Backbone as JSON Lines, residues from 0, in Angstrom:
{"i":0,"aa":"X","n":[50.48,-28.92,-47.91],"ca":[49.28,-28.34,-47.5],"c":[49.23,-27.05,-48.38]}
{"i":1,"aa":"X","n":[48.04,-26.89,-49.08],"ca":[48.21,-25.81,-49.86],"c":[47.39,-24.56,-49.02]}
{"i":2,"aa":"X","n":[47.58,-23.48,-49.79],"ca":[46.98,-22.14,-49.26],"c":[45.51,-22.09,-48.82]}
{"i":3,"aa":"X","n":[44.5,-22.92,-49.37],"ca":[43.14,-22.93,-49.12],"c":[42.91,-23.84,-47.69]}
{"i":4,"aa":"X","n":[43.96,-24.97,-47.54],"ca":[43.67,-25.46,-46.17],"c":[44.26,-24.73,-45.09]}
{"i":5,"aa":"X","n":[45.28,-23.94,-45.16],"ca":[45.71,-23.12,-44.15],"c":[44.49,-22.02,-43.89]}
{"i":6,"aa":"X","n":[44.07,-21.45,-44.99],"ca":[42.85,-20.43,-44.67],"c":[41.78,-21.09,-44.1]}
{"i":7,"aa":"X","n":[41.34,-22.29,-44.3],"ca":[40.33,-22.93,-43.83],"c":[40.36,-23.22,-42.27]}
{"i":8,"aa":"X","n":[41.79,-23.57,-42.11],"ca":[41.88,-23.85,-40.49],"c":[41.98,-22.48,-39.85]}
{"i":9,"aa":"X","n":[42.44,-21.43,-40.35],"ca":[42.45,-20.16,-39.79],"c":[41.06,-19.61,-39.54]}
{"i":10,"aa":"X","n":[40.06,-20.13,-40.5],"ca":[38.65,-19.51,-40.43],"c":[38.0,-20.36,-39.25]}
{"i":11,"aa":"X","n":[38.35,-21.51,-38.93],"ca":[37.87,-22.28,-38.02],"c":[38.34,-21.82,-36.63]}
{"i":12,"aa":"X","n":[39.5,-21.48,-36.53],"ca":[39.89,-21.04,-35.28],"c":[39.46,-19.56,-35.06]}
{"i":13,"aa":"X","n":[39.05,-18.66,-35.89],"ca":[38.4,-17.47,-35.76],"c":[36.89,-17.67,-35.23]}
{"i":14,"aa":"X","n":[36.19,-18.7,-35.94],"ca":[34.99,-18.93,-35.5],"c":[34.84,-19.47,-34.15]}
{"i":15,"aa":"X","n":[35.74,-20.32,-33.61],"ca":[35.82,-20.73,-32.39],"c":[36.0,-19.69,-31.35]}
{"i":16,"aa":"X","n":[37.05,-18.69,-31.62],"ca":[37.35,-17.59,-30.83],"c":[35.97,-16.57,-30.78]}
{"i":17,"aa":"X","n":[35.27,-16.5,-31.77],"ca":[34.13,-15.62,-32.02],"c":[33.02,-16.29,-31.01]}
{"i":18,"aa":"X","n":[33.0,-17.5,-31.2],"ca":[31.92,-18.21,-30.17],"c":[32.3,-18.04,-28.8]}
{"i":19,"aa":"X","n":[33.45,-18.12,-28.44],"ca":[33.92,-17.95,-27.03],"c":[33.67,-16.51,-26.64]}
{"i":20,"aa":"X","n":[33.82,-15.54,-27.35],"ca":[33.63,-14.25,-27.18],"c":[32.08,-13.71,-26.85]}
{"i":21,"aa":"X","n":[31.18,-14.52,-27.92],"ca":[29.84,-14.47,-27.88],"c":[29.4,-15.0,-26.47]}
{"i":22,"aa":"X","n":[29.77,-16.25,-26.11],"ca":[29.43,-17.0,-24.76],"c":[29.97,-15.96,-23.64]}
{"i":23,"aa":"X","n":[31.19,-15.54,-23.61],"ca":[31.44,-14.71,-22.48],"c":[30.64,-13.5,-22.5]}
{"i":24,"aa":"X","n":[30.27,-12.79,-23.5],"ca":[29.47,-11.47,-23.5],"c":[28.11,-11.95,-22.9]}
{"i":25,"aa":"X","n":[27.47,-13.13,-23.4],"ca":[26.06,-13.43,-22.82],"c":[26.19,-13.82,-21.34]}
{"i":26,"aa":"X","n":[27.07,-14.5,-20.81],"ca":[27.21,-14.63,-19.41],"c":[27.4,-13.58,-18.55]}
{"i":27,"aa":"X","n":[28.23,-12.38,-19.14],"ca":[28.44,-11.25,-18.62],"c":[27.07,-10.49,-18.66]}
{"i":28,"aa":"X","n":[26.37,-10.58,-19.52],"ca":[25.12,-9.53,-19.65],"c":[24.02,-10.2,-18.67]}
{"i":29,"aa":"X","n":[24.05,-11.37,-18.75],"ca":[23.01,-12.04,-17.78],"c":[23.41,-11.77,-16.32]}
{"i":30,"aa":"X","n":[24.54,-11.8,-16.08],"ca":[24.89,-11.68,-14.57],"c":[24.98,-10.16,-14.3]}
{"i":31,"aa":"X","n":[24.97,-9.34,-15.22],"ca":[24.69,-7.77,-14.93],"c":[23.09,-7.45,-14.88]}
{"i":32,"aa":"X","n":[22.42,-8.16,-15.55],"ca":[20.97,-8.21,-15.58],"c":[20.51,-8.55,-14.16]}
{"i":33,"aa":"X","n":[20.97,-9.69,-13.67],"ca":[20.48,-10.18,-12.59],"c":[20.79,-9.36,-11.35]}
{"i":34,"aa":"X","n":[22.0,-8.78,-11.34],"ca":[22.48,-7.7,-10.43],"c":[21.42,-6.36,-10.5]}
{"i":35,"aa":"X","n":[21.12,-5.98,-11.45],"ca":[20.34,-4.91,-11.63],"c":[18.81,-5.19,-11.35]}
{"i":36,"aa":"X","n":[18.4,-6.3,-11.48],"ca":[17.04,-6.67,-11.08],"c":[17.16,-6.63,-9.27]}
{"i":37,"aa":"X","n":[18.25,-7.31,-9.02],"ca":[18.24,-7.23,-7.29],"c":[18.46,-5.91,-6.93]}
{"i":38,"aa":"X","n":[19.11,-4.92,-7.38],"ca":[19.19,-3.65,-7.07],"c":[17.98,-2.78,-7.1]}
{"i":39,"aa":"X","n":[17.11,-3.13,-8.21],"ca":[15.88,-2.66,-8.46],"c":[14.81,-3.04,-7.41]}
{"i":40,"aa":"X","n":[15.0,-4.2,-6.85],"ca":[14.0,-4.97,-6.0],"c":[14.2,-4.01,-4.61]}
{"i":41,"aa":"X","n":[15.72,-4.17,-4.36],"ca":[16.09,-3.33,-3.01],"c":[15.66,-2.0,-3.15]}
{"i":42,"aa":"X","n":[15.77,-1.19,-4.06],"ca":[15.13,0.25,-4.15],"c":[13.72,0.22,-4.01]}
{"i":43,"aa":"X","n":[13.04,-0.61,-4.47],"ca":[11.57,-0.65,-4.31],"c":[11.31,-1.04,-2.9]}
{"i":44,"aa":"X","n":[11.72,-1.86,-2.51],"ca":[11.41,-2.23,-0.92],"c":[11.86,-1.15,0.04]}
{"i":45,"aa":"X","n":[12.97,-0.56,-0.29],"ca":[13.28,0.72,0.44],"c":[12.33,1.6,0.48]}
{"i":46,"aa":"X","n":[11.84,1.99,-0.89],"ca":[10.85,3.23,-0.99],"c":[9.47,2.75,-0.47]}
{"i":47,"aa":"X","n":[9.18,1.46,-0.57],"ca":[7.99,0.94,0.22],"c":[8.1,1.19,1.76]}
{"i":48,"aa":"X","n":[9.26,0.9,2.22],"ca":[9.39,1.12,3.67],"c":[9.33,2.42,4.02]}
{"i":49,"aa":"X","n":[10.07,3.22,3.21],"ca":[9.95,4.77,3.45],"c":[8.72,5.46,3.35]}
{"i":50,"aa":"X","n":[7.56,4.84,2.74],"ca":[6.47,5.64,2.47],"c":[5.86,6.38,3.39]}
{"i":51,"aa":"X","n":[5.92,6.04,4.67],"ca":[5.08,6.82,5.69],"c":[6.07,7.4,6.54]}
{"i":52,"aa":"X","n":[7.41,7.48,6.21],"ca":[8.4,8.02,7.05],"c":[8.3,9.64,7.01]}
{"i":53,"aa":"X","n":[8.4,9.95,5.67],"ca":[8.34,11.56,5.47],"c":[6.92,12.12,4.83]}
{"i":54,"aa":"X","n":[5.87,12.05,5.4],"ca":[4.77,12.53,4.89],"c":[4.66,13.95,5.28]}
{"i":55,"aa":"X","n":[3.95,14.72,4.31],"ca":[3.71,16.1,4.46],"c":[2.43,16.31,4.1]}
{"i":56,"aa":"X","n":[1.64,17.32,4.6],"ca":[0.31,17.82,4.23],"c":[0.46,18.94,3.25]}
{"i":57,"aa":"X","n":[-0.13,18.89,2.11],"ca":[-0.41,19.88,1.3],"c":[-1.6,20.72,1.22]}
{"i":58,"aa":"X","n":[-1.88,21.75,1.52],"ca":[-3.09,22.5,1.69],"c":[-3.18,23.45,0.46]}
{"i":59,"aa":"X","n":[-4.22,23.44,-0.17],"ca":[-4.56,24.25,-1.31],"c":[-6.11,24.82,-1.16]}
{"i":60,"aa":"X","n":[-6.13,26.02,-1.03],"ca":[-7.25,26.84,-1.03],"c":[-7.54,27.97,-1.97]}
{"i":61,"aa":"X","n":[-8.66,27.84,-2.76],"ca":[-8.64,28.86,-3.89],"c":[-10.24,29.2,-3.47]}
{"i":62,"aa":"X","n":[-10.52,30.51,-3.03],"ca":[-11.88,30.86,-2.61],"c":[-12.21,30.52,-1.27]}
{"i":63,"aa":"X","n":[-11.45,29.79,-0.67],"ca":[-11.88,29.4,0.83],"c":[-10.56,29.11,1.53]}
{"i":64,"aa":"X","n":[-10.52,29.08,2.75],"ca":[-9.5,28.87,3.63],"c":[-9.59,27.61,4.24]}
{"i":65,"aa":"X","n":[-9.2,26.3,3.78],"ca":[-9.28,25.07,4.54],"c":[-8.41,24.75,5.67]}
{"i":66,"aa":"X","n":[-7.52,25.58,5.87],"ca":[-6.33,25.37,6.95],"c":[-6.86,24.96,8.2]}
{"i":67,"aa":"X","n":[-7.67,25.7,8.81],"ca":[-8.37,25.31,10.16],"c":[-8.88,23.96,10.03]}
{"i":68,"aa":"X","n":[-9.72,23.66,9.24],"ca":[-10.47,22.06,9.13],"c":[-9.44,21.21,9.18]}
{"i":69,"aa":"X","n":[-8.3,21.43,8.22],"ca":[-7.34,20.31,7.88],"c":[-6.46,20.31,9.15]}
{"i":70,"aa":"X","n":[-6.13,21.06,9.91],"ca":[-5.58,21.1,11.11],"c":[-6.19,20.43,12.16]}
{"i":71,"aa":"X","n":[-7.47,20.8,12.12],"ca":[-8.39,19.78,13.07],"c":[-8.34,18.33,12.73]}
{"i":72,"aa":"X","n":[-8.38,18.12,11.51],"ca":[-8.5,16.71,10.77],"c":[-7.23,15.96,11.27]}
{"i":73,"aa":"X","n":[-6.01,16.73,11.04],"ca":[-4.88,15.89,11.41],"c":[-4.65,15.88,13.05]}
{"i":74,"aa":"X","n":[-5.19,16.72,13.75],"ca":[-5.1,16.57,15.17],"c":[-6.13,15.43,15.73]}
{"i":75,"aa":"X","n":[-7.34,15.4,15.12],"ca":[-8.14,14.23,15.34],"c":[-7.53,12.87,15.08]}
{"i":76,"aa":"X","n":[-6.7,12.77,13.86],"ca":[-6.1,11.53,13.63],"c":[-4.48,11.18,14.21]}
{"i":77,"aa":"X","n":[-4.43,12.27,15.38],"ca":[-2.95,12.41,15.79],"c":[-1.98,12.27,14.83]}
{"i":78,"aa":"X","n":[-2.01,13.06,13.84],"ca":[-1.05,13.41,12.85],"c":[-0.45,14.68,12.94]}
{"i":79,"aa":"X","n":[-0.37,15.34,14.28],"ca":[0.11,16.67,14.47],"c":[1.58,16.74,14.22]}
{"i":80,"aa":"X","n":[2.4,15.8,13.92],"ca":[3.88,15.74,13.51],"c":[3.91,15.89,12.16]}
{"i":81,"aa":"X","n":[2.91,15.76,11.3],"ca":[3.06,16.03,9.97],"c":[3.27,17.32,9.52]}
{"i":82,"aa":"X","n":[4.25,17.8,8.85],"ca":[4.35,19.33,8.61],"c":[3.42,19.65,7.39]}
{"i":83,"aa":"X","n":[2.87,21.03,7.33],"ca":[2.06,21.22,6.62],"c":[2.54,22.47,5.67]}
{"i":84,"aa":"X","n":[2.53,22.3,4.32],"ca":[2.68,23.48,3.5],"c":[1.42,23.98,2.88]}
{"i":85,"aa":"X","n":[1.16,25.49,2.72],"ca":[-0.18,25.64,1.96],"c":[0.1,26.76,1.23]}
{"i":86,"aa":"X","n":[-1.0,26.98,0.34],"ca":[-1.15,28.08,-0.55],"c":[-2.7,28.55,-0.53]}
{"i":87,"aa":"X","n":[-2.95,29.63,-0.27],"ca":[-4.35,30.15,-0.05],"c":[-4.42,31.37,-1.02]}
{"i":88,"aa":"X","n":[-5.41,31.2,-2.02],"ca":[-5.59,32.43,-2.76],"c":[-6.49,33.6,-2.12]}
{"i":89,"aa":"X","n":[-6.54,34.81,-2.31],"ca":[-7.2,35.97,-1.75],"c":[-8.54,35.92,-2.77]}
{"i":90,"aa":"X","n":[-9.44,35.22,-2.13],"ca":[-10.79,35.13,-3.19],"c":[-10.66,34.2,-4.37]}
{"i":91,"aa":"X","n":[-11.89,34.29,-4.91],"ca":[-11.84,33.54,-6.06],"c":[-11.15,33.97,-7.22]}
{"i":92,"aa":"X","n":[-10.56,32.98,-8.1],"ca":[-9.52,33.52,-8.99],"c":[-10.23,33.48,-10.39]}
{"i":93,"aa":"X","n":[-9.8,34.45,-11.33],"ca":[-10.2,34.65,-12.49],"c":[-9.32,33.84,-13.53]}
{"i":94,"aa":"X","n":[-9.71,33.3,-14.65],"ca":[-9.0,32.64,-15.54],"c":[-7.49,33.27,-16.05]}
{"i":95,"aa":"X","n":[-7.55,34.56,-15.88],"ca":[-6.05,35.25,-16.12],"c":[-5.32,35.07,-14.97]}
{"i":96,"aa":"X","n":[-5.85,34.79,-14.04],"ca":[-5.02,34.47,-12.74],"c":[-4.17,33.01,-12.55]}
{"i":97,"aa":"X","n":[-4.8,32.1,-13.42],"ca":[-4.31,30.66,-13.38],"c":[-2.78,30.46,-13.52]}
{"i":98,"aa":"X","n":[-2.38,31.4,-14.29],"ca":[-0.77,31.1,-14.34],"c":[-0.13,31.45,-13.05]}
{"i":99,"aa":"X","n":[-0.47,32.46,-12.25],"ca":[0.15,32.74,-11.03],"c":[-0.07,31.49,-10.0]}
{"i":100,"aa":"X","n":[-1.36,31.08,-10.1],"ca":[-1.91,30.06,-9.38],"c":[-1.07,28.82,-9.4]}
{"i":101,"aa":"X","n":[-0.87,28.32,-10.65],"ca":[-0.43,27.31,-11.25],"c":[1.38,27.41,-10.75]}
{"i":102,"aa":"X","n":[1.86,28.45,-10.89],"ca":[3.19,28.8,-10.26],"c":[3.23,28.52,-8.84]}
{"i":103,"aa":"X","n":[2.48,28.96,-8.08],"ca":[2.24,29.02,-6.6],"c":[2.15,27.26,-6.29]}
{"i":104,"aa":"X","n":[1.34,26.66,-7.03],"ca":[1.05,25.18,-6.58],"c":[2.38,24.47,-7.12]}
{"i":105,"aa":"X","n":[2.96,24.8,-8.0],"ca":[4.2,23.97,-8.35],"c":[5.3,24.48,-7.31]}
{"i":106,"aa":"X","n":[5.3,25.48,-6.96],"ca":[6.3,25.92,-5.65],"c":[6.08,25.17,-4.42]}
{"i":107,"aa":"X","n":[4.89,24.72,-3.87],"ca":[4.65,23.74,-3.06],"c":[5.3,22.58,-3.24]}
{"i":108,"aa":"X","n":[5.11,22.0,-4.51],"ca":[5.78,20.62,-4.78],"c":[7.42,20.81,-4.56]}
{"i":109,"aa":"X","n":[7.84,22.11,-4.96],"ca":[9.3,22.24,-4.93],"c":[9.84,22.16,-3.4]}
{"i":110,"aa":"X","n":[8.86,23.14,-2.54],"ca":[8.97,23.02,-1.11],"c":[9.19,21.56,-0.43]}
{"i":111,"aa":"X","n":[8.16,20.8,-0.96],"ca":[8.08,19.56,-0.44],"c":[9.25,18.64,-0.83]}
{"i":112,"aa":"X","n":[9.92,18.82,-2.08],"ca":[11.02,18.19,-2.59],"c":[12.21,18.4,-1.68]}
{"i":113,"aa":"X","n":[12.17,19.56,-1.19],"ca":[13.48,19.98,-0.43],"c":[13.27,19.29,0.99]}
{"i":114,"aa":"X","n":[12.19,19.04,1.32],"ca":[12.11,18.36,2.64],"c":[12.21,16.91,2.51]}
{"i":115,"aa":"X","n":[12.45,16.31,1.2],"ca":[12.5,14.95,0.9],"c":[11.38,14.06,1.32]}
{"i":116,"aa":"X","n":[10.18,14.52,0.92],"ca":[9.07,13.91,1.06],"c":[8.84,12.67,0.46]}
{"i":117,"aa":"X","n":[8.01,11.69,1.06],"ca":[7.9,10.49,0.38],"c":[6.48,10.17,0.17]}
{"i":118,"aa":"X","n":[5.74,10.9,0.9],"ca":[3.98,10.6,0.8],"c":[3.37,12.1,1.08]}
{"i":119,"aa":"X","n":[2.42,12.32,0.17],"ca":[1.74,13.59,0.43],"c":[0.14,13.5,0.71]}
{"i":120,"aa":"X","n":[-0.21,14.31,1.71],"ca":[-1.74,14.28,1.99],"c":[-2.04,15.4,1.47]}
{"i":121,"aa":"X","n":[-3.0,15.49,0.39],"ca":[-3.31,16.42,-0.35],"c":[-4.82,16.94,0.16]}
{"i":122,"aa":"X","n":[-4.83,18.2,0.45],"ca":[-6.28,18.62,0.82],"c":[-6.39,20.16,-0.24]}
{"i":123,"aa":"X","n":[-7.56,19.76,-1.01],"ca":[-7.74,20.63,-1.9],"c":[-9.22,21.43,-1.95]}
{"i":124,"aa":"X","n":[-9.21,22.81,-2.05],"ca":[-10.46,23.3,-2.06],"c":[-10.42,24.44,-3.27]}
{"i":125,"aa":"X","n":[-11.06,24.13,-4.28],"ca":[-10.85,24.94,-5.43],"c":[-11.58,24.55,-6.74]}
{"i":126,"aa":"X","n":[-11.47,25.23,-7.91],"ca":[-12.04,24.61,-9.12],"c":[-11.45,23.34,-9.71]}
{"i":127,"aa":"X","n":[-12.2,22.63,-10.51],"ca":[-11.8,21.56,-10.84],"c":[-10.81,21.75,-12.01]}
{"i":128,"aa":"X","n":[-10.73,22.84,-12.69],"ca":[-9.68,22.87,-13.84],"c":[-8.27,23.08,-13.19]}
{"i":129,"aa":"X","n":[-8.31,23.61,-11.83],"ca":[-6.96,23.56,-11.38],"c":[-6.65,22.4,-10.79]}
{"i":130,"aa":"X","n":[-7.49,21.62,-10.3],"ca":[-7.46,20.33,-9.54],"c":[-6.81,19.5,-10.67]}
{"i":131,"aa":"X","n":[-7.13,19.6,-12.09],"ca":[-6.61,18.77,-12.99],"c":[-5.2,19.09,-13.41]}
{"i":132,"aa":"X","n":[-4.86,20.46,-13.05],"ca":[-3.29,20.7,-13.24],"c":[-2.57,19.98,-12.05]}
{"i":133,"aa":"X","n":[-3.12,20.29,-10.91],"ca":[-2.47,19.5,-9.82],"c":[-2.23,17.83,-10.17]}
{"i":134,"aa":"X","n":[-3.19,17.33,-10.62],"ca":[-3.32,15.95,-10.92],"c":[-2.21,15.65,-12.03]}
{"i":135,"aa":"X","n":[-1.87,16.57,-13.24],"ca":[-1.09,16.51,-14.22],"c":[0.49,16.7,-13.74]}
{"i":136,"aa":"X","n":[0.48,17.93,-12.8],"ca":[1.68,18.2,-12.36],"c":[2.34,17.24,-11.36]}
{"i":137,"aa":"X","n":[1.56,16.74,-10.45],"ca":[1.91,15.81,-9.54],"c":[1.92,14.47,-9.67]}
{"i":138,"aa":"X","n":[1.52,13.8,-10.85],"ca":[1.25,12.48,-11.13],"c":[2.35,11.62,-10.91]}
{"i":139,"aa":"X","n":[3.39,11.96,-11.57],"ca":[4.47,11.1,-11.45],"c":[5.52,11.52,-10.62]}
{"i":140,"aa":"X","n":[5.24,11.2,-9.29],"ca":[5.88,11.71,-8.02],"c":[5.75,10.78,-7.19]}
{"i":141,"aa":"X","n":[5.54,11.15,-5.66],"ca":[5.29,10.23,-4.66],"c":[3.85,9.82,-4.48]}
{"i":142,"aa":"X","n":[3.49,8.83,-3.77],"ca":[2.17,8.65,-3.63],"c":[1.36,9.91,-3.04]}
{"i":143,"aa":"X","n":[0.22,10.28,-3.58],"ca":[-0.6,11.3,-3.1],"c":[-1.95,10.87,-2.63]}
{"i":144,"aa":"X","n":[-2.03,10.97,-1.36],"ca":[-3.55,10.49,-0.79],"c":[-4.28,11.74,-0.62]}
{"i":145,"aa":"X","n":[-5.33,11.78,-1.86],"ca":[-6.16,12.97,-1.71],"c":[-7.22,12.76,-0.91]}
{"i":146,"aa":"X","n":[-7.67,13.96,-0.07],"ca":[-8.67,13.92,0.89],"c":[-9.85,14.9,0.44]}
{"i":147,"aa":"X","n":[-11.03,14.55,0.64],"ca":[-12.08,15.39,0.25],"c":[-13.09,15.78,1.43]}
{"i":148,"aa":"X","n":[-13.51,16.86,1.36],"ca":[-14.37,17.23,2.64],"c":[-15.69,16.32,2.45]}
{"i":149,"aa":"X","n":[-16.16,15.84,3.37],"ca":[-17.46,14.89,3.24],"c":[-18.58,15.62,3.88]}
{"i":150,"aa":"X","n":[-19.68,15.06,3.61],"ca":[-20.98,15.57,4.16],"c":[-20.95,15.5,5.78]}
{"i":151,"aa":"X","n":[-20.06,14.55,6.43],"ca":[-20.19,14.47,7.82],"c":[-19.34,15.82,8.57]}
{"i":152,"aa":"X","n":[-18.88,16.38,7.67],"ca":[-18.01,17.64,8.35],"c":[-16.64,17.43,8.46]}
{"i":153,"aa":"X","n":[-16.13,16.35,7.9],"ca":[-14.78,16.07,8.09],"c":[-14.06,15.69,6.92]}
{"i":154,"aa":"X","n":[-12.85,15.53,6.7],"ca":[-12.22,14.93,5.53],"c":[-12.18,13.27,5.36]}
{"i":155,"aa":"X","n":[-12.18,12.8,4.47],"ca":[-11.99,11.34,4.16],"c":[-11.12,11.12,3.0]}
{"i":156,"aa":"X","n":[-10.44,10.01,3.36],"ca":[-9.6,9.69,2.1],"c":[-10.17,9.07,0.82]}
{"i":157,"aa":"X","n":[-10.04,9.66,-0.11],"ca":[-10.76,9.37,-1.5],"c":[-10.13,8.32,-2.34]}
{"i":158,"aa":"X","n":[-8.79,8.83,-2.64],"ca":[-7.97,7.9,-3.45],"c":[-6.67,8.3,-3.24]}
{"i":159,"aa":"X","n":[-5.55,7.16,-3.57],"ca":[-4.17,7.52,-3.53],"c":[-3.69,7.42,-5.06]}
{"i":160,"aa":"X","n":[-3.11,8.35,-5.45],"ca":[-2.46,8.44,-6.75],"c":[-1.08,8.46,-6.61]}
{"i":161,"aa":"X","n":[-0.42,7.31,-7.28],"ca":[0.96,7.48,-7.34],"c":[1.71,7.01,-8.65]}
{"i":162,"aa":"X","n":[2.91,6.89,-8.64],"ca":[3.59,6.56,-9.88],"c":[2.92,5.49,-10.82]}
{"i":163,"aa":"X","n":[2.64,4.38,-9.99],"ca":[2.01,3.35,-10.66],"c":[0.85,3.49,-11.47]}
{"i":164,"aa":"X","n":[0.13,4.23,-10.59],"ca":[-1.24,4.88,-11.39],"c":[-1.01,5.81,-12.48]}
{"i":165,"aa":"X","n":[0.01,6.67,-12.37],"ca":[0.26,7.43,-13.4],"c":[0.7,6.67,-14.71]}
{"i":166,"aa":"X","n":[1.31,5.41,-14.49],"ca":[2.13,4.83,-15.69],"c":[0.95,3.75,-16.05]}
{"i":167,"aa":"X","n":[0.59,2.99,-15.3],"ca":[-0.38,1.85,-15.68],"c":[-1.76,2.09,-16.1]}
{"i":168,"aa":"X","n":[-2.37,2.91,-15.53],"ca":[-3.94,2.93,-15.8],"c":[-4.26,4.62,-15.83]}
{"i":169,"aa":"X","n":[-5.39,4.67,-16.17],"ca":[-6.04,5.98,-16.33],"c":[-6.45,6.55,-15.04]}
{"i":170,"aa":"X","n":[-6.6,7.82,-14.66],"ca":[-6.98,8.53,-13.37],"c":[-8.57,8.16,-13.31]}
{"i":171,"aa":"X","n":[-9.31,7.73,-14.34],"ca":[-10.63,7.42,-14.01],"c":[-10.72,5.98,-13.53]}
{"i":172,"aa":"X","n":[-9.73,5.19,-14.0],"ca":[-9.71,3.68,-13.35],"c":[-9.51,3.93,-11.87]}
{"i":173,"aa":"X","n":[-8.38,4.79,-11.45],"ca":[-8.16,4.83,-10.0],"c":[-9.3,5.54,-9.16]}
{"i":174,"aa":"X","n":[-9.96,6.36,-9.8],"ca":[-11.09,6.87,-9.11],"c":[-12.2,5.86,-8.93]}
{"i":175,"aa":"X","n":[-12.55,4.92,-10.03],"ca":[-13.27,3.9,-9.75],"c":[-13.04,2.99,-8.78]}
{"i":176,"aa":"X","n":[-11.89,2.52,-8.82],"ca":[-11.27,1.92,-7.74],"c":[-11.49,2.25,-6.19]}
{"i":177,"aa":"X","n":[-11.27,3.64,-6.16],"ca":[-11.3,4.25,-4.91],"c":[-12.97,4.38,-4.41]}
{"i":178,"aa":"X","n":[-13.69,4.66,-5.41],"ca":[-15.1,4.69,-5.25],"c":[-15.7,3.18,-4.82]}
{"i":179,"aa":"X","n":[-15.23,2.38,-5.57],"ca":[-15.82,0.87,-5.2],"c":[-15.71,0.63,-3.85]}
{"i":180,"aa":"X","n":[-14.59,0.83,-3.11],"ca":[-14.67,0.75,-1.79],"c":[-15.27,1.45,-0.79]}
{"i":181,"aa":"X","n":[-15.81,2.48,-1.38],"ca":[-16.72,3.36,-0.54],"c":[-18.23,3.05,-0.72]}
{"i":182,"aa":"X","n":[-18.47,2.21,-1.68],"ca":[-19.84,1.88,-2.17],"c":[-20.31,0.61,-1.38]}
């Protein structure tokens, strides 16, 4: 046996070992992937089951105080057990006051996070540009059910914005879906 025959056999053994390592790594990764998928499904089902367990109402009023009408709406729907946090501005805001308003609105989110909220009922009375800030600030969070004051003199659910809405489609698409059910 010469030197090249020995080297050829050694190369064959190394190839067999490398194939075994590759096969082992592939099987290990497939098993890990399957376990991760199972965990994600469990987390999603836990999250869906917990959606209505920790609801909170957030009331924001700029230029008007909607707390009384929101409390009446919650009482009419037998939701008096839902905690309410709010921020009401003193009169209409000037553009220069928006920074403070945005900080206060973000503070409401921080308060809700401390309570371990899983769903928000949002009641907002104020300018549309601050509503856009709320949408941007709260978009990748828990599901937010937006309630609007209707012509009937009470609130009605207009749209639910959640993580999926923020990731998969535009807010306009969500609004259209919400309005299609009302028409």
